C-alpha positions in Angstrom: -3.5 2.8 21.6 -3.4 0.6 18.2 -4.6 2.4 15.4 -6.6 -0.7 14.7 -8.3 -0.8 18.3 -11.2 1.4 19.0 -12.8 3.9 17.3 -12.3 3.6 13.3 -11.8 6.7 11.1 -11.0 5.5 7.8 -10.3 7.9 4.6 -9.1 7.3 1.2 -6.1 8.7 -0.3 -6.8 10.1 -3.9 -4.4 12.1 -6.1 -3.3 11.9 -9.7 0.0 10.2 -9.3 3.1 12.0 -10.8 4.0 9.0 -13.6 6.8 6.7 -12.3 8.3 9.6 -9.5 8.3 7.6 -6.0 9.7 10.3 -4.6 7.1 12.8 -5.8 4.0 10.6 -5.1 5.5 10.2 -1.7 5.3 13.7 -1.1 1.3 13.4 -2.2 1.2 10.7 0.8 2.7 12.4 3.1 0.5 15.7 2.7 -2.8 13.9 2.6 -1.5 11.5 5.7 -0.9 15.1 7.9 -4.5 16.2 6.5 -6.0 13.2 7.5 -4.1 12.9 11.0 -6.2 16.5 11.4 -9.2 15.1 11.3 -8.5 12.1 13.3 -8.6 9.1 10.9 -6.4 6.4 12.1 -6.9 4.4 9.1 -6.0 5.8 4.9 -6.1 3.9 2.1 -3.7 5.0 -1.0 -5.0 3.4 -4.2 -3.1 0.5 -6.2 1.0 1.9 -7.4 -0.2 4.9 -5.9 3.4 5.5 -4.8 4.2 4.8 -9.0 1.6 5.4 -10.7 -0.4 3.2 -12.6 2.6 2.1 -14.8 2.4 -1.6 -16.0 5.4 -1.0 -18.4 7.4 0.7 -16.0 6.4 -2.1 -13.0 9.8 -4.0 -13.7 12.4 -0.7 -13.3 9.7 1.0 -10.2 10.0 -2.1 -7.8 10.8 -1.8 -3.9 13.9 -4.3 -3.2 12.4 -3.8 0.4 10.4 -1.7 2.7 13.5 1.1 3.4 11.8 3.5 1.0 8.6 3.9 3.1 10.0 5.0 6.4 9.1 8.4 5.6 5.5 7.0 6.0 6.2 4.6 9.5 7.7 8.1 11.2 4.4 9.3 10.4 2.2 6.2 11.1 4.1 6.1 14.9 3.4 9.6 14.8 0.1 10.1 14.7 -0.9 6.4 15.9 -2.2 5.8 12.3 -2.6 2.7 9.7 -1.3 3.2 5.9 -1.9 1.0 3.5 -0.4 2.4 0.3 0.2 0.5 -3.3 3.3 -0.1 -4.7 5.4 -2.4 -7.3 7.1 -5.5 -5.3 9.9 -7.2 -6.2 9.7 -11.1 -5.8 12.8 -13.1 -6.2 11.9 -14.7 -9.2 10.1 -13.2 -12.0 8.2 -10.4 -12.4 6.8 -7.8 -9.9 3.9 -8.3 -7.6 1.2 -5.6 -7.3 1.8 -4.5 -3.7 -0.5 -3.3 -0.6 1.8 -2.1 2.1 0.2 -1.7 5.5 2.0 0.2 8.2 1.4 0.5 11.1 2.3 2.1 14.5 5.2 0.3 15.8 4.8 -2.5 14.0 6.9 -4.3 10.8 5.6 -3.7 7.2 3.6 -5.8 6.1 3.1 -6.6 2.1 0.3 -8.4 0.3 0.6 -9.1 -3.4 -2.6 -9.3 -5.0 -3.6 -12.5 -5.7 -5.7 -12.3 -8.7 -4.4 -10.3 -11.8 -7.3 -8.6 -14.4 -6.5 -9.1 -18.2 -3.5 -8.2 -19.2 -2.0 -7.5 -15.8 0.0 -11.0 -15.7 2.2 -9.7 -18.7 3.4 -7.2 -16.4 3.0 -8.5 -13.1 3.2 -12.1 -11.3 0.3 -12.7 -8.5 0.5 -13.1 -4.9 0.2 -17.0 -3.0 -2.0 -17.1 0.0 -0.6 -15.4 2.7 -3.4 -12.6 3.2 -4.4 -9.6 5.1 -6.6 -11.9 7.7 -3.7 -13.7 9.4 -2.3 -10.3 10.4 -5.7 -8.5 10.5 -8.4 -11.0 12.0 -11.2 -8.7 12.3 -11.1 -6.7 8.6 -9.4 -7.3 5.3 -8.5 -5.5 2.5 -8.6 -6.3 -1.4 -6.2 -4.6 -3.6 -8.5 -2.6 -5.7 -11.2 -5.2 -7.1 -9.9 -8.3 -5.8 -12.4 -10.9 -8.1 -12.8 -14.2 -6.1 -12.8 -17.2 -8.6 
């Protein structure tokens, strides 16, 4: 069964991320995913920039070039038939990185949403995403990155 079909059990993965340490933060994600799986969860959300910590000054250096570093999470998603949503700065072709929410679903390609509505001060470090919303990929539900205020 696809992890978003059938009965939905949701968890929020909360921890204090290590500043700028993707590998260490990945281990926290993995531990929380394992714990959620044992409770029958099939959708787990992590906070904005959970893989790096909320470190705007470091975002350009920490931004993901591609989804390859998410492969350990893809393995867990496939194993537990779970959808996992993690936060990370994303490299963009031109300009500042974007605040991203990466959606990792069982046996599906990773989809990364870019935060469209930045809070005051975020535009100093991040670029805003454009148009493509999760609703195109998951029409029955949607996700905001932290608080996504709509004008």
